[in-house]
SERO-4910 file (N, C-alpha, C, O; in steps of 0.05 Angstrom, whole numbers):
BEGIN
 pado doro    nc1    nc2    nc3   cac1   cac2   cac3    cc1    cc2    cc3    oc1    oc2    oc3
  Met    A   1658   4135   6544   1630   4157   6557   1618   4168   6525   1631   4173   6505
  Glu    A   1598   4170   6527   1580   4176   6501   1583   4216   6504   1578   4233   6521
  Lys    A   1590   4215   6482   1594   4252   6470   1568   4262   6468   1554   4248   6453
  Leu    A   1556   4285   6479   1535   4297   6478   1538   4312   6448   1559   4323   6439
  Asn    A   1512   4311   6435   1511   4331   6408   1512   4361   6413   1489   4367   6419
  Pro    A   1524   4377   6413   1519   4403   6418   1496   4421   6410   1490   4442   6421
  Ala    A   1480   4406   6384   1456   4417   6375   1437   4414   6397   1427   4433   6409
  Thr    A   1433   4388   6401   1420   4380   6420   1418   4379   6449   1400   4368   6461
  Glu    A   1441   4394   6462   1445   4399   6485   1426   4424   6500   1424   4447   6492
  Gly    A   1414   4412   6520   1393   4424   6533   1361   4414   6524   1340   4414   6538
  Val    A   1365   4406   6495   1330   4396   6492   1329   4371   6497   1348   4356   6494
  Ser    A   1302   4361   6507   1290   4345   6518   1290   4321   6497   1288   4324   6473
  Phe    A   1293   4297   6509   1288   4269   6487   1260   4272   6471   1261   4268   6447
  Asn    A   1236   4278   6484   1217   4287   6468   1215   4308   6444   1199   4306   6425
  Glu    A   1235   4329   6447   1240   4342   6431   1253   4342   6407   1247   4349   6384
  Gln    A   1276   4331   6420   1292   4310   6395   1280   4293   6379   1290   4287   6357
  Asn    A   1254   4282   6389   1243   4265   6370   1212   4273   6357   1195   4257   6349
  Gly    A   1211   4298   6359   1190   4315   6341   1168   4323   6359   1149   4336   6350
  Ala    A   1170   4316   6390   1148   4324   6404   1150   4354   6411   1173   4362   6407
  Pro    A   1137   4370   6418   1137   4400   6417   1148   4403   6453   1147   4388   6472
  Pro    A   1156   4427   6450   1172   4423   6479   1151   4433   6498   1133   4448   6490
  Thr    A   1152   4424   6525   1137   4421   6545   1122   4445   6551   1098   4443   6559
  Glu    A   1135   4471   6549   1123   4491   6559   1094   4501   6545   1076   4513   6555
  Asn    A   1095   4490   6519   1069   4496   6503   1052   4481   6518   1028   4487   6515
  Tyr    A   1057   4460   6535   1028   4451   6544   1025   4457   6575   1017   4440   6591
  Gln    A   1030   4479   6581   1029   4501   6614    998   4498   6613    989   4506   6591
  Ala    A    985   4491   6626    958   4497   6636    958   4522   6653    976   4531   6667
  Glu    A    933   4529   6650    928   4552   6669    937   4545   6699    941   4522   6707
  Ala    A    938   4568   6713    943   4572   6740    926   4547   6757    902   4550   6752
  Gly    A    930   4526   6772    906   4515   6788    906   4488   6774    909   4465   6784
  Ala    A    903   4495   6750    893   4463   6732    918   4446   6730    941   4450   6735
  Arg    A    907   4429   6722    926   4400   6714    938   4409   6687    927   4422   6670
  Arg    A    965   4399   6689    973   4403   6661    970   4374   6643    968   4350   6648
  Gly    A    971   4391   6618    962   4364   6595    990   4346   6596   1013   4353   6600
  Ser    A    981   4325   6591   1006   4305   6586   1016   4301   6557   1000   4302   6539
  Ile    A   1037   4298   6554   1046   4295   6522   1061   4267   6520   1077   4262   6501
  Ala    A   1056   4251   6540   1062   4229   6537   1044   4212   6513   1021   4217   6507
  Met    A   1062   4187   6500   1047   4176   6478   1039   4149   6493   1053   4136   6509
  Asn    A   1013   4144   6485   1003   4114   6489   1020   4090   6476   1012   4091   6452
  Ile    A   1035   4075   6477   1047   4052   6466   1031   4029   6464   1035   4015   6445
  Val    A   1011   4021   6483    994   4003   6484    970   4012   6460    955   4032   6461
  Gln    A    971   3992   6441    951   3995   6424    932   3973   6423    943   3952   6420
  Asn    A    901   3972   6425    886   3954   6418    890   3938   6392    888   3950   6371
  Pro    A    895   3914   6392    902   3908   6364    882   3901   6345    888   3893   6322
  Leu    A    850   3903   6358    833   3903   6340    825   3929   6324    809   3934   6306
  Thr    A    840   3941   6334    837   3970   6314    856   3977   6292    858   3997   6278
  Arg    A    870   3955   6293    889   3954   6268    877   3945   6241    888   3950   6220
  Ser    A    850   3928   6244    839   3918   6221    808   3946   6218    799   3965   6230
  Ser    A    802   3931   6192    772   3948   6195    745   3941   6208    745   3920   6222
  His    A    729   3951   6207    705   3942   6223    696   3907   6212    691   3888   6226
  Ala    A    698   3911   6180    684   3885   6175    705   3867   6178    696   3845   6185
  Gln    A    734   3867   6176    758   3851   6180    756   3839   6207    759   3815   6211
  Cys    A    751   3858   6230    749   3851   6255    728   3828   6262    733   3808   6276
  Val    A    699   3836   6248    683   3820   6256    687   3792   6239    675   3772   6247
  Ala    A    703   3789   6217    699   3768   6199    723   3748   6213    720   3724   6216
  Asp    A    744   3759   6218    764   3746   6242    750   3734   6265    750   3710   6266
  Ala    A    738   3747   6283    724   3734   6306    703   3715   6293    702   3694   6306
  Glu    A    688   3716   6274    671   3698   6262    686   3671   6250    674   3651   6244
  Met    A    714   3674   6247    731   3647   6237    735   3635   6259    731   3611   6264
  Tyr    A    747   3656   6279    760   3643   6302    734   3625   6315    743   3603   6323
  Ala    A    705   3627   6319    690   3615   6329    684   3588   6307    677   3567   6316
  Glu    A    688   3593   6284    684   3567   6267    710   3551   6270    708   3527   6269
  Thr    A    734   3561   6273    759   3546   6268    755   3531   6302    761   3507   6302
  His    A    749   3538   6319    746   3524   6355    717   3517   6357    707   3521   6380
  Gly    A    702   3509   6341    685   3486   6345    660   3499   6356    642   3486   6367
  Met    A    660   3534   6351    633   3542   6356    621   3555   6335    622   3580   6335
  Pro    A    611   3543   6318    595   3559   6289    575   3571   6301    570   3595   6301
  Glu    A    563   3552   6310    529   3564   6322    536   3597   6345    514   3608   6350
  His    A    556   3610   6355    563   3626   6361    573   3648   6348    572   3670   6359
  Lys    A    582   3644   6326    595   3661   6307    585   3688   6301    602   3705   6299
  Ala    A    560   3695   6299    552   3727   6305    561   3734   6329    575   3754   6330
  Leu    A    556   3721   6353    565   3730   6376    587   3742   6381    591   3762   6394
  Phe    A    607   3725   6367    636   3733   6375    642   3750   6350    666   3753   6345
  Gly    A    627   3760   6336    633   3781   6311    628   3803   6335    647   3813   6346
  Arg    A    597   3809   6343    590   3828   6354    612   3834   6379    625   3855   6379
  Ala    A    618   3812   6402    638   3814   6418    658   3827   6407    661   3850   6416
  Ala    A    676   3821   6387    698   3832   6376    696   3862   6372    715   3877   6373
  Leu    A    667   3873   6367    667   3900   6356    664   3913   6383    668   3937   6383
  Val    A    659   3903   6403    649   3913   6426    680   3914   6439    687   3936   6448
  Ala    A    694   3900   6440    725   3898   6453    742   3917   6435    761   3930   6444
  Arg    A    733   3918   6407    749   3937   6392    749   3970   6399    770   3983   6395
  Asp    A    729   3980   6409    719   4004   6419    696   4005   6446    675   4018   6447
  Pro    A    707   3989   6465    689   3989   6485    679   4014   6500    663   4011   6518
  Ser    A    687   4037   6495    676   4063   6505    648   4065   6487    628   4071   6499
  Ser    A    647   4060   6461    634   4068   6443    616   4045   6435    612   4042   6411
  Phe    A    605   4030   6453    586   4006   6445    561   4014   6444    546   4000   6431
  Glu    A    552   4036   6455    521   4043   6451    514   4046   6423    494   4037   6412
  Arg    A    537   4063   6410    531   4069   6381    527   4045   6363    511   4046   6345
  Leu    A    545   4018   6369    540   3995   6356    514   3990   6345    497   3986   6362
  Gln    A    506   3988   6317    482   3982   6308    480   3952   6305    459   3943   6298
  Glu    A    501   3935   6309    498   3912   6305    484   3892   6328    472   3871   6326
  Leu    A    490   3909   6351    477   3901   6381    447   3904   6382    433   3923   6374
  Asp    A    442   3878   6395    412   3885   6400    402   3897   6423    418   3903   6440
  Glu    A    376   3903   6426    374   3917   6453    377   3904   6477    379   3919   6497
  Pro    A    379   3879   6481    385   3867   6507    412   3859   6515    420   3853   6538
  Glu    A    428   3862   6489    462   3863   6495    472   3884   6505    490   3885   6522
  Arg    A    458   3908   6493    459   3941   6498    452   3948   6526    462   3967   6538
  Asn    A    436   3933   6534    424   3939   6563    446   3921   6586    456   3930   6606
  Ala    A    449   3897   6575    468   3888   6594    496   3897   6589    511   3883   6603
  Leu    A    510   3915   6575    533   3921   6573    529   3952   6593    546   3957   6610
  Val    A    510   3967   6589    502   3986   6604    502   3979   6627    515   3994   6642
  Tyr    A    492   3958   6638    485   3948   6671    514   3944   6680    523   3956   6699
  Glu    A    528   3925   6663    558   3919   6669    576   3945   6671    591   3948   6691
  Arg    A    575   3960   6656    590   3988   6654    584   4003   6681    600   4014   6696
  Asp    A    555   4002   6685    546   4024   6711    549   4010   6739    546   4023   6759
  His    A    554   3986   6738    551   3968   6764    577   3952   6760    576   3928   6752
  Lys    A    601   3963   6765    624   3943   6762    622   3931   6780    629   3909   6771
  Trp    A    618   3928   6806    625   3918   6829    606   3898   6838    612   3882   6856
  His    A    576   3900   6822    558   3883   6821    565   3848   6818    580   3837   6802
  Gly    A    551   3839   6836    563   3804   6827    549   3786   6858    544   3792   6882
  Pro    A    546   3765   6842    536   3750   6873    551   3744   6895    575   3743   6895
  Thr    A    534   3740   6917    550   3742   6945    567   3720   6947    587   3724   6961
  Met    A    564   3696   6937    577   3670   6939    608   3679   6915    629   3667   6918
  Leu    A    605   3696   6897    633   3703   6887    654   3721   6903    679   3718   6904
  Trp    A    639   3737   6914    655   3758   6932    660   3745   6959    677   3756   6974
  Tyr    A    647   3719   6969    660   3704   6989    678   3687   6977    697   3680   6991
  Ser    A    678   3679   6955    699   3664   6942    730   3674   6942    749   3661   6949
  Ile    A    728   3702   6930    744   3718   6930    755   3727   6954    779   3728   6958
  Ser    A    735   3735   6971    750   3740   7001    768   3717   7013    789   3721   7026
  Leu    A    756   3693   7007    763   3666   7027    794   3662   7014    813   3657   7029
  Cys    A    794   3665   6982    821   3661   6970    837   3682   6977    861   3676   6975
  Ala    A    835   3706   6984    849   3725   6988    859   3724   7019    882   3730   7026
  Ile    A    843   3717   7035    854   3706   7063    870   3686   7064    889   3684   7079
  Gly    A    861   3668   7044    880   3641   7045    910   3643   7035    929   3631   7045
  Ala    A    911   3660   7013    933   3676   6999    951   3686   7022    972   3675   7028
  Ala    A    942   3706   7034    959   3718   7057    963   3708   7080    977   3720   7096
  Thr    A    953   3684   7084    956   3660   7109    983   3644   7100   1001   3639   7116
  Gln    A    985   3636   7070    997   3619   7063   1024   3636   7056   1045   3624   7058
  Gly    A   1024   3664   7048   1048   3676   7052   1059   3675   7073   1081   3665   7078
  Trp    A   1038   3692   7097   1063   3682   7130   1070   3658   7135   1091   3656   7147
  Asp    A   1053   3632   7127   1064   3610   7133   1094   3609   7117   1114   3602   7129
  Gln    A   1093   3615   7091   1120   3612   7074   1140   3629   7089   1163   3622   7092
  Thr    A   1130   3649   7096   1152   3672   7110   1158   3655   7135   1182   3649   7137
  Gly    A   1145   3647   7153   1156   3633   7177   1176   3613   7169   1198   3612   7179
  Ser    A   1166   3595   7147   1177   3568   7145   1208   3575   7133   1228   3563   7140
  Asn    A   1206   3596   7114   1236   3607   7106   1254   3613   7130   1277   3605   7131
  Gly    A   1241   3628   7149   1258   3640   7165   1270   3618   7191   1292   3620   7203
  Ala    A   1250   3597   7194   1259   3577   7209   1276   3561   7197   1290   3546   7210
  Asn    A   1277   3561   7171   1302   3543   7153   1327   3551   7161   1346   3536   7156
  Leu    A   1328   3571   7172   1359   3587   7178   1367   3577   7202   1391   3577   7208
  Ser    A   1343   3563   7224   1362   3556   7247   1348   3524   7253   1364   3507   7262
  Phe    A   1323   3519   7249   1319   3495   7259   1329   3468   7249   1320   3449   7262
  Pro    A   1341   3464   7233   1358   3440   7222   1388   3440   7243   1400   3420   7252
  Lys    A   1392   3460   7245   1417   3456   7268   1403   3457   7294   1422   3453   7309
  Glu    A   1387   3460   7306   1370   3464   7328   1362   3436   7336   1359   3428   7359
  Phe    A   1358   3422   7315   1354   3397   7323   1365   3373   7310   1356   3350   7306
  Gly    A   1391   3386   7302   1412   3357   7295   1404   3349   7270   1405   3325   7266
  Ile    A   1396   3364   7252   1381   3347   7228   1397   3369   7195   1388   3372   7172
  Asp    A   1420   3377   7206   1431   3396   7186   1455   3382   7166   1472   3392   7150
  Ser    A   1450   3362   7172   1476   3348   7143   1471   3350   7118   1489   3349   7102
  Gly    A   1445   3354   7110   1434   3362   7091   1433   3337   7068   1429   3340   7044
  Thr    A   1439   3309   7083   1436   3288   7070   1419   3265   7078   1413   3262   7102
  Gly    A   1413   3250   7059   1392   3221   7073   1369   3239   7088   1361   3262   7084
  Arg    A   1360   3218   7108   1338   3224   7127   1339   3251   7140   1317   3259   7149
  Asp    A   1358   3265   7142   1357   3296   7150   1348   3313   7134   1336   3334   7139
  Gln    A   1357   3302   7104   1341   3321   7084   1317   3319   7076   1305   3336   7063
  Trp    A   1306   3296   7084   1276   3286   7078   1263   3299   7106   1239   3304   7106
  Ile    A   1276   3303   7124   1258   3311   7147   1250   3346   7140   1227   3355   7143
  Val    A   1270   3358   7130   1273   3388   7129   1250   3392   7101   1230   3406   7102
  Gly    A   1259   3377   7079   1237   3376   7059   1210   3368   7066   1191   3378   7053
  Leu    A   1206   3354   7083   1169   3349   7097   1165   3378   7117   1145   3394   7116
  Val    A   1182   3380   7130   1173   3410   7145   1167   3426   7129   1145   3435   7131
  Asn    A   1184   3437   7107   1177   3459   7088   1152   3450   7065   1142   3466   7049
  Ala    A   1146   3428   7067   1125   3420   7049   1099   3415   7064   1079   3417   7050
  Ile    A   1095   3409   7090   1074   3399   7104   1052   3426   7101   1028   3421   7101
  Ile    A   1060   3450   7098   1038   3471   7094   1024   3466   7073   1000   3468   7077
  Phe    A   1031   3458   7050   1018   3456   7028   1008   3428   7024    988   3423   7010
  Leu    A   1020   3412   7035   1010   3384   7039    980   3386   7053    960   3375   7043
  Thr    A    981   3406   7081    960   3405   7095    937   3413   7074    917   3399   7070
  Ala    A    942   3436   7061    928   3456   7054    909   3438   7029    886   3442   7023
  Gly    A    926   3417   7017    915   3400   6994    895   3381   7009    880   3369   6993
  Leu    A    892   3375   7035    875   3363   7042    846   3375   7049    824   3364   7053
  Met    A    853   3398   7049    830   3418   7056    807   3423   7032    788   3438   7036
***
């Protein structure tokens, strides 16, 4: 069993690792307490300079057979580098900036057929899940009920076909 260090007994992990004690972060009564958590997920594009980010994106476009789009890739990388401040980027032209503003302000806007497809796929996935659950449960009893529980030869093929029929018929649709 691990022994506790008497010097750190009663001290939180964050305090042991340099973070100030949480009582310093108490908010006013009724207000939400501030977080002392550290964001461990970092945007990799922020690790390089502005110019290096553009150069890397343009190089990517060239090496993947899209040299005619390298300027667009560079501007897109700048937007991805700091999505919340795209309006301040000098490299974007007005139609691009307007399109990004529209996308930010109308998150759920999309063609009717897109939403129809998403809904249809979601319902299909739920139905498939129910079917799979039913067949999994049926696998516990139907082979014995129909005398095909030997697990070899023809019996094995029949049980496999029953399990696969959902997917085989879905493939026909």
